[in-house]
C-alpha positions as CSV (number, residue, x, y, z in Angstrom):
1,M,2.9,-6.2,-3.5
2,S,1.4,-9.5,-4.7
3,R,4.3,-11.6,-3.5
4,E,5.9,-11.7,-0.1
5,P,8.8,-9.3,0.2
6,E,12.3,-10.9,0.4
7,Q,15.1,-10.2,2.9
8,G,16.9,-7.0,1.8
9,Q,14.0,-5.7,-0.2
10,R,13.0,-2.1,0.2
11,V,9.4,-1.6,1.2
12,V,7.0,1.2,2.2
13,V,6.1,1.1,5.9
14,P,3.0,3.0,7.2
15,W,4.2,5.4,9.9
16,R,1.5,7.4,11.7
17,V,-0.1,9.5,9.0
18,D,2.9,9.2,6.7
19,A,5.0,6.4,5.3
20,L,8.7,5.5,5.5
21,M,11.0,3.4,3.3
22,G,12.4,0.4,5.1
23,V,14.4,-2.7,4.5
24,V,13.0,-6.2,5.2
25,K,15.0,-8.2,7.7
26,R,12.7,-11.3,7.7
27,V,9.2,-12.5,7.1
28,Y,7.5,-14.8,9.6
29,G,4.1,-16.0,10.9
30,P,1.4,-18.5,9.8
31,P,-0.5,-18.1,6.5
32,G,-3.0,-15.3,6.8
33,Q,-1.1,-13.6,9.6
34,R,2.3,-13.1,7.9
35,R,4.4,-10.2,9.2
36,A,7.7,-8.6,8.2
37,L,10.5,-7.3,10.5
38,V,11.5,-4.1,8.8
39,T,14.4,-1.7,9.6
40,V,13.4,2.0,9.2
41,P,15.4,5.2,9.7
42,L,14.4,7.7,12.4
43,H,15.0,11.3,11.2
44,G,15.7,14.4,13.3
45,A,14.2,17.8,12.6
46,S,16.9,18.5,10.1
47,G,16.1,15.4,8.1
48,Q,19.3,13.6,9.0
49,T,19.0,9.9,10.1
50,L,19.6,9.8,13.9
51,E,19.2,6.1,14.3
52,E,17.4,3.1,12.9
53,T,14.8,0.9,14.5
54,T,13.2,-2.4,13.6
55,V,9.4,-2.7,13.5
56,S,7.0,-5.6,12.9
57,V,4.5,-4.9,10.2
58,S,1.7,-7.0,8.8
59,L,2.1,-7.9,5.1
60,R,-1.4,-6.4,4.6
61,A,-0.3,-3.0,5.9
62,L,2.8,-3.1,3.6
63,D,0.4,-3.9,0.7
64,K,-1.8,-0.9,1.5
65,A,1.1,1.5,2.1
66,S,2.7,0.5,-1.3
67,L,-0.6,1.2,-3.0
68,L,-1.0,4.6,-1.4
69,V,2.5,5.6,-2.5
70,A,2.1,4.3,-6.0
71,N,-1.0,6.5,-6.6
């Protein structure tokens, strides 16, 4: 992702050794330290969404996760 994500945009969020799809709520922080608040679903053992949570992720981490999923 070469540009900053926009509110409502779907992004790939690194999650432990995996990745989740999430939705950007907002982007904040000074240049070089920009972060995104992203809502991600939390799934149960059956795969159904149990709830959603909001996480703060650096834009660098979003960049790396999107590259891993694209390859």
